[in-house]
Residue frames as a rotation matrix with the C-alpha (Angstrom) as fourth column:
UNK 1
0.565 0.825 0.000 0.00
0.825 -0.565 0.000 0.00
0.000 0.000 -1.000 0.00
UNK 2
0.398 -0.483 -0.780 2.82
0.201 -0.784 0.587 2.45
-0.895 -0.391 -0.215 0.87
UNK 3
-0.664 -0.661 0.351 4.37
0.453 0.018 0.892 1.95
-0.595 0.750 0.287 -2.59
UNK 4
-0.085 0.736 0.672 1.03
0.971 -0.090 0.222 2.85
0.223 0.671 -0.707 -4.24
UNK 5
0.790 0.351 -0.503 0.83
0.512 -0.829 0.225 6.05
-0.338 -0.435 -0.835 -2.19
UNK 6
-0.049 -0.905 -0.423 4.45
0.161 -0.425 0.891 6.94
-0.986 -0.025 0.167 -3.04
UNK 7
-0.646 -0.153 0.748 3.73
0.729 0.165 0.664 6.36
-0.225 0.974 0.005 -6.74
UNK 8
0.403 0.875 0.267 0.62
0.903 -0.428 0.041 8.58
0.150 0.225 -0.963 -6.60
UNK 9
0.704 -0.196 -0.682 2.55
0.226 -0.849 0.477 11.41
-0.673 -0.490 -0.554 -4.91
UNK 10
-0.379 -0.923 0.064 5.48
0.305 -0.059 0.951 11.03
-0.874 0.380 0.304 -7.30
UNK 11
-0.363 0.320 0.875 3.20
0.931 0.094 0.352 11.24
0.030 0.943 -0.332 -10.33
UNK 12
0.723 0.690 0.000 1.37
0.687 -0.719 0.104 14.32
0.072 -0.075 -0.995 -9.07
UNK 13
0.450 -0.651 -0.611 4.65
0.159 -0.615 0.773 15.99
-0.879 -0.445 -0.173 -8.04
UNK 14
-0.542 -0.699 0.466 6.29
0.546 0.129 0.828 15.27
-0.639 0.703 0.312 -11.40
UNK 15
-0.009 0.635 0.772 3.28
0.971 -0.178 0.158 16.64
0.238 0.751 -0.615 -13.32
UNK 16
0.867 0.317 -0.383 3.23
0.436 -0.856 0.279 19.83
-0.239 -0.409 -0.881 -11.22
UNK 17
0.055 -0.933 -0.355 6.97
0.148 -0.344 0.927 20.34
-0.987 -0.104 0.119 -11.77
UNK 18
-0.498 -0.204 0.843 6.54
0.818 0.212 0.535 19.78
-0.288 0.956 0.061 -15.52
UNK 19
0.402 0.739 0.541 3.97
0.822 -0.551 0.142 22.59
0.403 0.388 -0.829 -15.50
UNK 20
-0.477 -0.709 0.520 6.36
0.346 -0.695 -0.630 24.82
0.808 -0.120 0.577 -13.48
UNK 21
0.528 0.782 0.330 4.01
-0.079 -0.342 0.936 24.94
0.845 -0.521 -0.119 -10.48
UNK 22
-0.399 -0.691 0.602 5.30
-0.620 -0.280 -0.733 25.79
0.675 -0.666 -0.317 -7.00
UNK 23
-0.596 0.270 0.756 2.75
-0.646 0.398 -0.652 23.59
-0.477 -0.877 -0.062 -5.18
UNK 24
-0.524 0.573 -0.630 0.38
-0.304 0.565 0.767 20.66
0.795 0.594 -0.122 -5.64
UNK 25
0.206 0.658 0.724 -2.39
-0.974 0.069 0.215 19.07
0.091 -0.750 0.655 -3.59
UNK 26
-0.834 -0.497 0.240 -1.38
-0.535 0.834 -0.132 15.78
-0.134 -0.239 -0.962 -1.99
UNK 27
-0.329 0.758 -0.563 -3.81
-0.540 0.338 0.771 13.16
0.774 0.558 0.298 -3.34
UNK 28
-0.366 0.140 -0.920 -3.87
0.547 0.832 -0.091 11.29
0.753 -0.536 -0.382 -0.02
UNK 29
-0.528 0.045 -0.848 -4.23
0.819 -0.235 -0.523 14.11
-0.223 -0.971 0.088 2.52
UNK 30
0.525 0.711 0.468 -5.55
0.812 -0.583 -0.027 17.08
0.254 0.394 -0.883 0.55
UNK 31
0.500 -0.431 -0.751 -2.74
0.357 -0.687 0.633 19.25
-0.789 -0.585 -0.189 1.96
UNK 32
0.956 -0.289 -0.045 -0.85
-0.193 -0.510 -0.838 21.70
0.219 0.810 -0.543 -0.23
UNK 33
0.550 -0.828 0.113 2.78
0.521 0.445 0.728 20.62
-0.653 -0.342 0.676 -0.73
UNK 34
0.442 -0.502 -0.743 5.67
-0.665 -0.739 0.104 22.61
-0.602 0.448 -0.661 -2.19
UNK 35
0.968 -0.212 0.136 7.23
0.246 0.678 -0.693 21.15
0.054 0.704 0.708 -5.32
UNK 36
0.117 -0.992 -0.042 10.95
0.891 0.086 0.447 21.05
-0.440 -0.089 0.894 -5.99
UNK 37
-0.156 -0.090 0.984 10.33
0.748 -0.661 0.058 23.98
0.645 0.745 0.171 -8.36
UNK 38
0.715 0.534 0.450 8.75
0.116 -0.726 0.678 26.04
0.689 -0.432 -0.582 -5.59
UNK 39
0.842 -0.440 -0.311 11.47
0.390 0.098 0.916 25.18
-0.372 -0.893 0.254 -3.11
UNK 40
-0.076 -0.900 0.430 14.25
0.996 -0.046 0.080 26.08
-0.052 0.434 0.899 -5.55
UNK 41
0.265 0.257 0.929 12.69
0.433 -0.893 0.123 29.55
0.861 0.370 -0.348 -5.83
UNK 42
0.987 0.094 -0.129 13.40
0.153 -0.336 0.929 30.02
0.044 -0.937 -0.346 -2.11
UNK 43
0.515 -0.855 0.069 17.10
-0.452 -0.339 -0.825 29.52
0.729 0.393 -0.560 -2.71
UNK 44
-0.650 -0.744 0.158 17.91
-0.558 0.325 -0.764 27.63
0.517 -0.584 -0.626 0.49
UNK 45
-0.363 0.468 -0.806 16.63
0.535 0.813 0.232 24.97
0.763 -0.347 -0.545 2.86
UNK 46
0.028 0.486 0.874 14.12
-0.486 -0.757 0.437 26.40
0.874 -0.437 0.215 5.34
UNK 47
-0.854 -0.467 0.231 14.66
-0.430 0.381 -0.819 23.61
0.294 -0.798 -0.526 7.91
UNK 48
-0.159 0.909 0.385 11.06
-0.944 -0.026 -0.328 22.40
-0.288 -0.416 0.863 7.86
UNK 49
-0.631 -0.189 0.752 11.75
-0.103 0.982 0.160 18.89
-0.769 0.023 -0.639 6.52
UNK 50
0.136 0.692 -0.709 9.96
-0.856 -0.279 -0.436 19.61
-0.499 0.666 0.554 3.23
UNK 51
0.616 0.256 0.745 9.07
-0.015 0.950 -0.313 16.45
-0.788 0.181 0.589 1.30
UNK 52
0.785 -0.244 0.570 10.81
0.618 0.243 -0.747 17.50
0.044 0.939 0.341 -1.94
UNK 53
0.751 -0.518 -0.409 13.71
-0.187 -0.761 0.621 19.54
-0.633 -0.390 -0.669 -0.49
UNK 54
0.890 -0.447 0.091 16.29
0.217 0.240 -0.946 20.03
0.401 0.862 0.311 -3.26
UNK 55
0.322 -0.776 0.542 18.89
-0.675 -0.589 -0.444 21.15
0.664 -0.223 -0.714 -0.70
UNK 56
-0.207 -0.440 -0.874 19.29
0.151 0.868 -0.473 17.85
0.967 -0.230 -0.114 1.15
UNK 57
0.760 0.599 -0.252 17.55
0.355 -0.059 0.933 19.13
0.544 -0.799 -0.257 4.29
UNK 58
-0.156 -0.988 0.007 20.78
0.559 -0.094 -0.824 20.95
0.815 -0.124 0.567 5.17
UNK 59
-0.638 -0.081 0.766 19.14
-0.411 -0.805 -0.428 23.29
0.651 -0.588 0.480 7.71
UNK 60
0.527 0.801 -0.284 16.96
-0.200 0.442 0.874 20.69
0.826 -0.403 0.393 9.44
UNK 61
0.128 -0.476 0.870 17.95
-0.979 -0.201 0.034 20.50
0.159 -0.856 -0.492 13.12
UNK 62
-0.674 -0.434 -0.597 19.51
-0.298 0.900 -0.318 17.29
0.676 -0.037 -0.736 14.37
UNK 63
0.464 0.819 -0.337 17.22
-0.006 0.384 0.923 15.00
0.886 -0.426 0.183 16.37
UNK 64
-0.115 -0.472 0.874 17.73
-0.877 -0.366 -0.312 15.28
0.467 -0.802 -0.372 20.08
């Protein structure tokens, strides 16, 4: 089941990026999610553990 969900999210994310969109609606939760395109516009990792972070989550705090 998890693989199916991952495939759905990947497809929706890829389509949104192809259209140059900064966000998409997660098909499972209905939440708005930033795309890689939208996150690249920021220019750096915000530290919020974004799903599609193109910066390798470099500013995410270490777990305590």
